[in-house]
N, C-alpha and C positions, 0 to 999 in steps of 0.2 A: 436536786435532792440534798438535803442537809444531813449532817451526821458523818459525812466522809466515810473513811474506811470502816469505822466501828459500826456505822449504820448499815453498810453493805454486809459486813460480817454477821450482824444480828439478823438481817433479812435472809441471808443464806442459811444460817442455822435454823431459823424458823421454818423456812421452806422445806429443807431436807427432812427435818424432824416431822413436820406435818405429813409429808408424802410417805415417810417410812411408817408412820403410825396410823395411816389410813384416814387422815383428816383432810387430805388433799388428793388430787388425781382423779382418775375416772373410776366409775363403778360399773359393774356389769348389771344386767337386768335383775339379778337376784340380790343386788345390793352389796355384793362382794367386791372388794377393791381389786382392780385388775393390775397386779404387779407380779408377773410370773418370775422375774429375775430375783425378787426378794424372797418369794416362797421357796426357791431352790437353794438359797444360801442358809447354812446353819450357823447359829451363834456358837462361836468357838473362842479359844484363847489364841488364835492366830495373831502374829505380829507382822505388820507390814511397814516398810519404810517408803514414804512418798518423797520424791525428789523433783522439784519443779521451781524454777526461778520466779514464776508468776504467782504472787501471793494469793490471788483469788482462786486460781486453779488448784493450788496446793490446799487451800482451805476447803473448797468444795469436795475434792477427792478425799481428804481426811475425814470430813463429816460423813460423806457417803459410806466410806469403808467402816467407820465406827458405828454409825447409826443403823445403816441397812445391813452391813455385813456382820456387825457385832465383834469386830476385830480391834485390837489395840494398834494404834498408829503413831509412828514417830515421823516427823517431817523436817525437811531442810530445803534450803534454796540453792545449795551448791553441790557440785560433784565432789569437791574436796572434802566437805563435811560428810557427804554420803559414804565415802569409802571408810572414813574413821568410824562413823556410827555403825555401819554394817559390821566392821571388825569387832567393835566393842559389844554390840547388842545381838549380833547374829539373828536378824529377823527371818521370818519364814519366807518372805518375798520382798522384792524391791520393785516399786513402780517408778520408772525413771524417764524424765523428759529428755528428748533428743537434743533440742536446741537450747543451750544455756550459755551464758557468758563465762569466760574462764575455762574451767574444766567441763566440757560438754558431755552429753550422755554416752556416746561411743567411747570416749576416753575414760569416763567413770566405769563403764562396763569392763573395759580392758583392765583397769586397776583391780576391780573386784575379781576377775578371773585369774589374775596373776598372784593374788594373795591366797595362800592355802586356807586361811581361816574364813574366807568369803567365796571361794571358787564354786562351792556347791549351792549357793543361794540363787533360787530362780529369779530372773529379771524379766520384767515386762516393760517394753518401751511405750511411752506416751508420745505420739507424734502428730503434728499438724501437717506434715509433709504427705505427699502422695504415697499411699501404702504400697502400690506395686513397685515404685522406685525404691522405697525403704526396704521392702522384703528382699530385693535383689542386693542392695547395699549391705544389709545386715544378716544375710543368710549364713555367714560363716562365724557369727558371734555367739553361738550357744544361748539363744534367747528362749524364754518360755513362751513369748508371743509379743504381739503389738496391739495397742488399742489406739484408734484414731481420736484426735481432738478436733472439734469439741466432742466430749463424751456425755452420755446421759447419766447424771448422778445416781438415778434410781436403778440403773442397769450395771453400774461400774463393778460393784461387789460380785454380781453374778458373772460378769465377763472375766474377772480375775479368777474366781473360783473355777470356772469352766476351763480356762487356760492352764491352771495348775492341777486340775483333777481333784480339787477339794470337795466337789459335790458328790463324788463317788465313794468317799471314805465313809466307813461305818459310824 
C-alpha cells in the first residue's frame, strides 16, 4: 500500500467517519444501522486524554471518541507528557495504555494519583495483556476500569461512557 502513514491515517478517518455516520457497517431488516454503543452515547463537551505510544491506536481511539462520542480529545504518546497535560488541562477522563516505553501506564497512573490537581481524574487502562491478570495486578490502583486491546472503535466511546457512568447523566 503506498501512501505510508498518511494513507493509513486517511483510511482510518474515512472508515471511522463512515461507520459513525451510518454509511458503513451492518443494517437491520428495517434499514436502521445497528450500532447500539453509538446510540447510547450523548454528544457532550467531555474532554478525554488518550495516552498510547502506538500512533495507530492513538489515532483510532482519538477519532472514535471524537466522531462517535462527540468528545474533545487530546492525545500523547508518553506517560511523562500525559501527567503534564492532565495537570494543565484537567480532562474529564484519561484513557491510558499499560505498556509504554519510558514512563509506563502504572507509573503514569501513580503520578496522576500523587498530584492533587489530577488525583480525581478517572483513569481507564487500555491493555493488551490478559485482563484477569491485569485486574489482580491493578486492583489497588483506583481505576475507573480497563478496556482490552484490540478494541472495537465503534464501541469504544460506549465502553468509556459505561465505565464512567456518563450514559446515566441527564
